[in-house]
Every structure is written in structure tokens, then in C-alpha cells.
C-alpha positions in Angstrom: 63.6 -76.7 231.1 64.5 -73.5 231.6 64.5 -71.7 235.2 62.5 -68.4 233.5 60.3 -70.6 230.9 57.0 -68.6 230.1 58.6 -65.1 231.5 59.1 -61.9 229.6 61.8 -59.8 231.0 62.6 -56.1 229.9 66.2 -55.3 230.4 67.5 -51.8 230.3 70.9 -50.8 229.2 71.0 -54.2 227.4 73.0 -53.4 224.5 76.5 -54.5 226.2 78.3 -55.2 229.7 76.1 -56.7 232.3 73.0 -55.9 230.5 73.9 -57.8 227.6 74.8 -60.9 229.5 71.5 -60.7 231.3 70.1 -60.7 228.3 72.0 -63.8 226.5 71.6 -65.8 229.9 67.8 -65.0 230.5 67.1 -66.1 226.9 69.1 -69.2 227.5 67.0 -70.1 230.5 63.8 -69.8 228.2 62.6 -66.1 228.8 61.4 -63.7 226.1 63.6 -60.7 226.6 63.1 -57.2 225.6 66.5 -55.5 225.2 66.5 -51.4 225.4 69.5 -49.1 225.4 70.2 -45.6 223.9 72.8 -47.7 222.0 71.6 -49.1 218.6 74.1 -51.8 219.1 71.8 -53.3 220.8 70.0 -54.4 217.5 72.7 -56.7 217.0 72.5 -57.8 220.5 69.1 -59.0 219.8 69.6 -60.5 216.5 72.7 -62.7 218.1 70.3 -64.1 220.7 67.4 -64.9 218.2 63.7 -64.8 217.7 63.1 -64.8 221.5 64.6 -61.5 221.9 63.8 -57.9 220.5 65.4 -54.7 220.7 64.1 -51.0 221.5 65.9 -47.7 221.3 65.0 -46.2 225.0 66.0 -43.2 226.9 65.2 -44.5 230.6 65.2 -40.7 231.5 62.0 -40.1 229.7 58.5 -41.1 230.9 56.9 -40.9 227.8 59.5 -43.7 226.7 58.8 -45.8 229.4 55.1 -45.8 228.8 55.8 -46.4 224.9 58.1 -49.3 225.7 55.8 -51.1 228.3 52.8 -50.7 225.9 54.6 -52.1 223.0 56.0 -55.1 225.6 52.2 -55.9 226.3 51.0 -55.7 222.8 53.6 -58.0 221.7 53.9 -60.3 224.8 50.8 -60.0 226.6 52.6 -59.9 230.0 55.6 -58.5 231.5 57.1 -60.7 234.5 60.7 -59.2 235.0 62.2 -55.9 235.0 66.1 -55.4 235.0 67.0 -51.7 235.8 70.5 -52.1 234.5 70.8 -48.8 232.3 73.7 -46.5 234.6 76.5 -44.2 234.0 79.6 -43.4 235.9 81.5 -40.2 236.4 84.6 -39.6 238.6 85.2 -36.3 240.1 85.9 -34.6 243.2 83.1 -32.3 244.8 84.6 -29.0 243.7 85.2 -30.5 240.0 81.4 -31.5 239.6 79.2 -29.3 238.1 75.8 -29.3 238.7 75.0 -30.4 235.4 77.1 -33.3 235.7 75.7 -34.3 238.9 72.1 -34.2 237.6 73.0 -35.9 234.3 74.2 -39.3 236.7 71.0 -38.3 238.9 68.8 -38.5 236.0 69.9 -42.0 234.2 70.6 -43.8 237.4 68.3 -42.7 239.8 65.3 -41.0 237.7 65.4 -43.7 235.3 64.9 -46.7 237.8 62.1 -44.9 239.4 60.4 -44.5 236.2 60.8 -48.1 235.3 59.4 -49.1 238.6 56.5 -46.6 238.0 55.7 -48.0 234.6 55.6 -51.8 235.2 54.2 -51.8 238.9 50.6 -51.6 237.7 50.9 -54.4 235.3 52.2 -56.9 237.8 50.4 -55.7 240.5 47.3 -56.6 238.4 48.7 -60.0 237.6 49.7 -60.4 241.2 53.3 -61.4 240.2 56.6 -59.8 239.0 60.2 -59.3 240.0 61.9 -55.9 239.9 65.7 -56.0 239.9 67.5 -52.9 240.4 71.0 -52.7 239.7 72.8 -50.5 242.3 76.6 -50.8 243.2 78.9 -51.2 246.0 79.2 -47.5 245.7 75.3 -47.6 247.2 76.6 -49.3 250.4 79.6 -47.3 251.3 81.1 -43.7 250.5 83.4 -43.6 247.6 85.5 -40.6 247.1 85.4 -39.0 243.8 81.9 -40.4 243.2 79.7 -38.1 244.6 77.0 -38.4 241.9 77.3 -42.1 241.2 77.3 -42.4 245.1 74.1 -40.5 245.5 72.3 -42.2 242.6 73.1 -46.0 243.9 72.3 -45.1 247.6 68.9 -43.7 246.3 68.6 -46.9 244.1 69.0 -48.9 247.3 66.4 -46.9 249.2 63.9 -46.9 246.5 64.0 -50.7 246.1 63.1 -51.1 249.8 60.2 -48.6 249.9 58.7 -50.0 246.5 59.5 -54.0 247.9 57.2 -53.0 251.0 54.4 -51.2 248.9 53.8 -54.1 246.3 54.8 -57.2 248.4 51.3 -57.6 249.4 50.4 -58.2 245.7 52.9 -60.7 245.0 55.7 -58.7 243.3 59.3 -58.5 244.5 61.7 -56.1 244.5 65.7 -56.5 245.1 68.9 -54.5 244.3 72.0 -56.0 243.2 75.3 -54.3 244.2 78.2 -55.0 241.9 82.0 -54.4 242.7 84.5 -54.2 240.0 83.1 -55.8 236.7 84.9 -56.1 233.6 82.5 -53.9 231.6 83.2 -50.6 229.4 82.3 -48.3 232.5 85.8 -49.4 234.0 87.4 -47.1 231.3 86.3 -44.2 233.8 88.9 -46.0 236.2 91.6 -46.0 234.1 90.9 -42.3 232.6 91.7 -41.2 236.5 94.7 -44.0 236.8 93.0 -45.4 239.9 92.6 -49.0 238.7 95.4 -50.5 240.3 94.5 -48.8 243.7 91.0 -49.7 243.4 92.3 -53.4 242.5 94.1 -53.3 246.0 90.5 -53.1 248.2 89.4 -56.4 246.3 90.0 -59.5 248.7 89.5 -61.9 245.7 92.0 -60.0 244.0 90.2 -59.9 240.7 87.8 -58.4 238.3 84.1 -60.2 237.6 82.9 -60.9 234.6 79.7 -59.5 233.8 78.1 -63.2 233.5 78.7 -63.3 237.2 76.3 -60.3 237.9 73.9 -61.9 235.4 73.9 -65.1 237.4 72.7 -63.3 240.4 70.1 -61.7 238.5 69.0 -64.9 236.9 68.4 -66.0 240.4 66.4 -62.8 241.4 64.2 -63.1 238.4 63.3 -67.0 238.6 61.2 -68.5 240.7 63.8 -69.7 243.1 64.2 -66.5 244.9 60.2 -66.3 245.5 61.1 -65.2 249.1 63.4 -62.7 248.7 62.2 -58.9 248.4 63.3 -55.8 249.8 67.1 -57.3 249.9 70.5 -56.3 248.5 72.6 -59.1 246.9 76.2 -58.0 246.6 78.6 -59.5 244.4 81.9 -57.4 244.9 84.7 -60.1 245.6 84.8 -59.1 249.3 85.1 -55.2 248.9 82.3 -54.6 251.5 83.0 -57.7 253.8 
């Protein structure tokens, strides 16, 4: 018996990285999984998982697309139990090198995308008096990170939005939590390599290694399952000790 038997989960940014591993693990634990992404390689991810997974091309910055995706999920499955707001982008640059367009792009995907996702699914979850929303923030949403003004701002916002919405929907049986990953082995780390700062970043990790994306997925599984029924409005950190 799987920990997510009978549940339907929507995972944004599910084509690769953390989102892909979340999708694979959720499906293995009994969930029907809807993967969305702007990267159409998500079709192959869904095909690899099998008949319990489907893929939709999805720009999380578009409210109209959020409405369409949620309508499609409800038409196909009749319910939506879990939302993982995983889609996100990283841009590293000092304040004076960050253009307004650069800043707005990160905010649009990481912050506005999460806002729109919660707004799209909450009415259905409230109506059913159940649901779990998992917002992927970052350790950059818990502490200052030089060279990451846009990313840090977006991830602090995700942390704050999580708490606000958690308080709004708790009386209706809906839970909202945030996950704060540290250095995870995903394509996003290419940005650190580009700036030549990976070795200095790793010096800040007490455990002394990068995490695998599956290690974040296991935490998301806990929050998606009924095992975490009394957890809401909280930060769950998987960072190898960076913020200790």
C-alpha cells in the first residue's frame, strides 16, 4: 500500500531535477501524477512513469494557463489533492549588474507562479475540505545570499506567502508548507559553475556533499502524505546543515 494511494498530485517544473524525482516517487507511492513544465521533455518523464502520469505544457506565470490546467486535472481525475509549486529559476548577479528585466523574470516565475498556483487550487481543496500545498523555496529564503537579490527576494516571498495562506485555509482542512533545499544536484547548479563559485559554496555545507534530488522528493512525499497531517505553515529544511 502506497503512502499516496488515491491521491492526485500536480507538480510544476516536473520535467527534470527535483520535480522529476518528486513525480517518480509520488507515482511509486500510489498517486496519479500530473507533470507540468515549459520544457516538453516532461512528456518523456510522464511516459517513463507510465499510465499514472500525464504531462501538460504550462507557463506558471500565466493565470489563464493555471486555470486551464486545474480544469483539465479535475475533468480527468475529479479531484486534486496535492500541489507542488516546484517550478523555479535561478539567476546569479550582483545588485548593480541586475537589470530590471532580470529581476522581474525571476520574480514572475518563482513568486508570481507560486501565488497563481495556490490561487488556482485552493477553491477546490477548500470545497473538499482537504489538500496539501508544498511550495519549494530555498535556503536563500532563510538567510541572505550575496549575488542573489532576485532569487533571494522570490524565495523569501514564497516563505511568507506559505505562512499567510496556511493560516487562511487551515480551518478548511488544507495544509500549506514550504521546503527549503540547499545545494541539490540538479541542472540549476550550472549557474554556480558559470560564476566559478561552486567550491566556495560547498565549503559552507557541513555535511560536505551535494544532495540528490531524491532527498528533496522524500521530504515532499512526507508533506504530501497524511503522515504530515498536523504540519502547516512551516519550513522544512534539507540543506546539509548550511543554516544550522
